[in-house]
C-alpha positions in Angstrom: 13.9 -68.2 28.1 11.3 -65.5 27.3 12.5 -63.0 29.8 16.2 -62.9 28.9 15.4 -62.6 25.2 13.0 -59.8 25.9 15.7 -58.1 27.9 18.2 -58.5 25.1 15.7 -57.3 22.5 15.0 -54.2 24.6 18.8 -53.6 25.0 19.4 -53.9 21.3 16.4 -51.5 20.6 17.8 -48.9 22.9 21.3 -49.3 21.4 19.8 -48.9 17.9 17.7 -45.9 18.8 20.6 -44.3 20.7 23.0 -45.0 17.9 20.6 -43.7 15.4 20.1 -40.5 17.4 23.9 -40.1 17.6 24.2 -40.7 13.9 21.5 -38.3 13.0 23.0 -35.7 15.4 26.4 -36.2 13.8 25.0 -35.9 10.3 23.2 -32.8 11.3 26.4 -31.2 12.6 28.2 -32.2 9.4 25.4 -30.8 7.3 25.3 -27.6 9.4 29.1 -27.2 9.1 29.0 -27.8 5.4 26.2 -25.3 5.0 28.1 -22.7 7.0 31.2 -23.3 4.8 29.1 -23.2 1.6 27.6 -19.9 2.6 31.1 -18.2 2.5 32.7 -17.6 -0.8 36.3 -16.6 -1.2 37.7 -15.1 -4.3 41.5 -15.0 -4.2 43.8 -12.3 -5.4 46.3 -13.8 -7.8 49.5 -12.9 -9.6 51.7 -14.6 -12.3 55.4 -14.7 -11.9 57.5 -14.4 -15.1 60.0 -17.0 -13.7 60.8 -18.8 -10.5 63.6 -16.4 -9.5 61.0 -14.2 -7.7 61.3 -14.8 -4.0 58.2 -16.0 -2.2 58.9 -13.6 0.6 58.8 -10.6 -1.8 55.5 -11.9 -3.2 54.0 -12.4 0.3 54.6 -8.7 1.0 51.9 -7.9 -1.6 49.4 -10.4 -0.1 48.6 -12.5 -3.1 46.3 -15.5 -2.4 47.3 -17.4 -5.5 50.5 -17.4 -7.5 50.4 -18.9 -11.0 53.7 -20.6 -11.9 54.6 -21.1 -15.5 56.5 -24.4 -15.5 58.5 -23.3 -18.5 59.0 -25.3 -21.6 56.2 -27.6 -22.9 55.6 -30.9 -21.2 58.3 -33.6 -21.4 57.9 -37.2 -20.2 61.5 -37.1 -18.8 61.2 -34.0 -16.6 61.0 -34.4 -12.8 59.7 -30.9 -12.0 61.8 -30.5 -8.9 62.3 -26.8 -9.5 58.5 -26.2 -9.7 57.9 -28.4 -6.6 60.4 -26.5 -4.6 59.0 -23.1 -5.6 55.4 -24.3 -4.8 56.5 -25.4 -1.4 58.1 -22.1 -0.8 54.9 -20.3 -1.7 52.8 -22.5 0.6 55.1 -21.7 3.5 53.8 -18.1 3.3 50.2 -19.2 3.0 50.0 -18.7 -0.8 48.2 -21.2 -3.0 50.4 -22.3 -5.9 48.8 -22.7 -9.3 51.5 -24.5 -11.4 50.8 -24.6 -15.1 52.0 -27.4 -17.4 51.9 -26.4 -21.0 50.5 -28.8 -23.5 52.9 -30.5 -25.9 51.0 -31.6 -29.0 53.9 -33.5 -30.4 53.9 -36.1 -27.6 52.2 -39.5 -28.0 49.3 -40.1 -25.7 51.5 -42.4 -23.5 54.3 -39.8 -23.3 51.8 -37.1 -22.4 50.2 -39.2 -19.7 53.7 -39.9 -18.3 54.5 -36.2 -18.2 51.2 -35.4 -16.5 51.7 -38.1 -13.9 55.2 -36.8 -13.0 53.8 -33.3 -12.8 50.9 -34.3 -10.5 53.1 -36.5 -8.3 56.0 -34.1 -7.8 54.3 -30.8 -7.0 52.7 -30.0 -3.6 49.7 -28.1 -5.0 45.9 -28.9 -4.9 45.1 -27.2 -8.2 47.1 -27.9 -11.4 46.5 -26.0 -14.6 47.0 -28.0 -17.8 47.9 -26.2 -21.0 48.1 -22.5 -22.0 46.5 -20.6 -24.8 46.1 -23.3 -27.4 45.2 -21.9 -30.9 42.0 -22.8 -32.7 43.9 -25.2 -35.0 45.0 -27.2 -32.0 41.7 -27.3 -29.9 40.7 -30.8 -30.8 44.0 -32.3 -30.0 44.3 -30.2 -26.8 40.8 -31.3 -25.6 41.9 -34.8 -26.1 45.0 -34.2 -24.0 42.9 -32.6 -21.3 40.6 -35.6 -21.2 43.7 -37.8 -20.7 45.1 -35.6 -18.0 42.0 -35.3 -15.8 41.8 -38.9 -14.4 45.6 -38.9 -13.7 45.4 -35.7 -11.7 42.3 -36.9 -9.9 44.1 -40.2 -9.1 46.7 -38.1 -7.2 44.0 -36.5 -5.2 44.3 -33.1 -7.0 42.1 -30.9 -9.1 42.5 -29.9 -12.7 42.1 -26.4 -14.2 41.5 -26.2 -17.9 43.8 -23.6 -19.4 42.7 -20.4 -21.1 42.7 -19.8 -24.9 44.1 -16.7 -26.6 42.0 -13.7 -25.5 40.3 -13.1 -28.9 39.0 -16.7 -29.1 37.6 -17.0 -25.6 33.9 -17.4 -26.4 34.5 -19.8 -29.4 36.9 -21.8 -27.3 34.6 -22.2 -24.4 31.8 -23.3 -26.7 34.0 -25.8 -28.4 35.2 -27.2 -25.0 31.6 -27.5 -23.9 30.6 -29.3 -27.1 33.6 -31.6 -26.7 32.5 -32.7 -23.2 35.6 -31.3 -21.5 33.6 -29.5 -18.8 32.5 -32.9 -17.4 36.1 -33.9 -16.7 37.7 -30.8 -15.1 37.4 -28.9 -11.8 37.8 -25.4 -13.0 38.2 -23.3 -16.2 40.8 -20.5 -16.8 40.2 -17.4 -18.9 42.3 -14.4 -20.0 39.8 -11.6 -20.3 42.2 -8.8 -21.4 40.3 -5.6 -22.3 40.9 -1.9 -22.5 39.1 -1.1 -19.3 38.0 -2.9 -16.1 34.4 -2.6 -17.2 35.2 -4.4 -20.5 37.0 -7.0 -18.5 33.9 -7.5 -16.4 31.8 -7.9 -19.5 34.2 -10.6 -20.9 34.1 -12.5 -17.7 30.3 -12.4 -17.8 30.3 -13.7 -21.3 32.5 -16.7 -20.2 30.3 -17.3 -17.1 27.2 -17.7 -19.4 28.9 -20.6 -21.2 30.8 -22.4 -18.4 28.5 -24.3 -15.9 28.4 -22.4 -12.6 29.6 -25.4 -10.6 33.0 -25.0 -12.3 35.0 -22.1 -10.8 36.4 -19.6 -13.2 40.1 -18.8 -12.7 41.2 -15.5 -14.2 44.8 -16.4 -14.7 45.8 -13.4 -16.8 44.5 -9.8 -17.0 46.4 -6.5 -17.0 47.7 -3.4 -18.8 51.1 -2.4 -20.0 52.8 0.9 -19.3 54.9 1.1 -22.5 56.7 2.1 -24.5 55.3 -0.7 -26.6 55.3 -1.3 -30.3 52.5 -4.0 -30.4 49.8 -3.2 -32.8 46.2 -4.2 -32.4 46.3 -4.8 -28.6 43.0 -3.1 -28.0 44.0 -0.3 -25.7 46.2 -2.3 -23.3 48.9 0.5 -23.5 48.2 2.9 -20.6 50.1 5.3 -18.4 51.4 4.2 -15.0 48.7 6.2 -13.2 46.0 4.7 -15.4 47.4 1.2 -14.7 47.1 1.9 -11.0 43.6 3.2 -11.3 42.6 0.2 -13.4 44.0 -2.3 -11.0 42.0 -0.9 -8.1 38.8 -0.8 -10.2 39.4 -4.3 -11.5 39.5 -5.9 -8.1 36.6 -3.8 -6.8 34.4 -5.0 -9.7 35.4 -8.7 -9.7 35.6 -9.2 -6.0 32.1 -7.9 -5.6 30.9 -10.5 -8.3 33.0 -13.3 -6.9 30.2 -15.3 -5.4 27.7 -14.6 -8.1 30.1 -15.7 -10.8 32.0 -18.4 -8.8 35.4 -16.8 -9.3 38.2 -18.8 -7.8 40.9 -16.2 -8.4 41.5 -12.9 -10.2 45.1 -13.1 -11.3 47.0 -10.1 -12.5 49.6 -10.4 -15.3 52.4 -9.9 -14.3 54.5 -9.4 -11.2 57.3 -7.5 -12.9 58.3 -6.2 -16.3 60.7 -8.4 -18.3 62.3 -8.6 -21.7 64.9 -10.6 -23.6 68.3 -10.7 -22.0 67.1 -8.7 -19.0 66.3 -5.6 -21.1 62.9 -4.0 -21.6 61.0 -5.6 -24.4 58.6 -4.0 -26.8 55.5 -6.1 -26.2 52.6 -5.1 -23.9 53.3 -8.1 -21.8 56.9 -6.9 -21.2 55.6 -3.8 -19.5 52.5 -5.1 -17.7 54.2 -5.7 -14.3 53.5 -4.2 -11.0 57.2 -3.6 -10.7 59.6 -2.2 -13.3 62.4 -4.4 -14.7 64.8 -2.9 -12.2 62.6 -4.0 -9.3 61.2 -0.5 -8.4 57.5 -0.4 -7.8 55.0 1.2 -10.1 52.0 3.1 -8.6 49.9 -0.1 -9.4 51.8 -2.1 -6.8 50.3 -0.1 -3.9 46.8 -0.5 -5.3 47.3 -4.3 -5.8 48.9 -4.7 -2.3 46.0 -2.9 -0.7 43.5 -5.4 -1.9 42.8 -8.3 0.6 44.4 -11.6 -0.4 40.9 -13.2 -0.4 37.6 -11.4 -0.7 35.0 -13.1 1.5 31.3 -13.1 0.7 28.5 -14.7 2.6 
């Protein structure tokens, strides 16, 4: 009996050693592959569309990596989001990452909000979902509560949640409040709107945000840009520029932020907005009405060429 058992024991030992070697080898390959992937950082060029009538093919010609989709009216527990889902699928067919945004609805009960978020997450073929948009200081507490409710629902659908940006003038205070409220432990990314008079000032505002938000959370710049007028907004901090200055600023913006993409963990630099718009299809009088890369009639401003010339994703590493 001794000899067979010694044979079996030796066989098992060889199997274990061999299996262990295979396992270690496999884990080494996985680790090496992960390290190789982690050493490459991509910062995507983004754009926001004013509505979902913009054809994905037209957007693709300008090589955006991310398109932010405003889902329209505030969250409703009875909406099925088929229009957003269809538009997101169209973007993906051109290799563009959709970033659908569901605006907070502070009037909903917790259960109604959770139902709306669940419908949103289930319906839309997108990995990243942005929840909320520019909540005012008076609504921060309630909004942070809604964000905490939304996160586990989005994660349960195998997707990732991006915390929405505040109004530009409140960015630092908002991010500090979100951190104090523990929201950063629930989300997978944080959006900001670092509007400023020049690309250098934009860069400084992004740096201010990065010092508050933990580095592990990617920053999504979901809005930044300049209007070409004529505008009648007061106190917009120098966002009214000439068409040639807008083009120069767009080029400088992407040069600056792409170069800092890895250092600041920037997921996307999204320009606002694809084309000019206004009430009833007429030019409006706000800076945002004239911030487009295209005019309201669809003709291209000089900034379009500068935007299209940037790569859809800037790779570092």
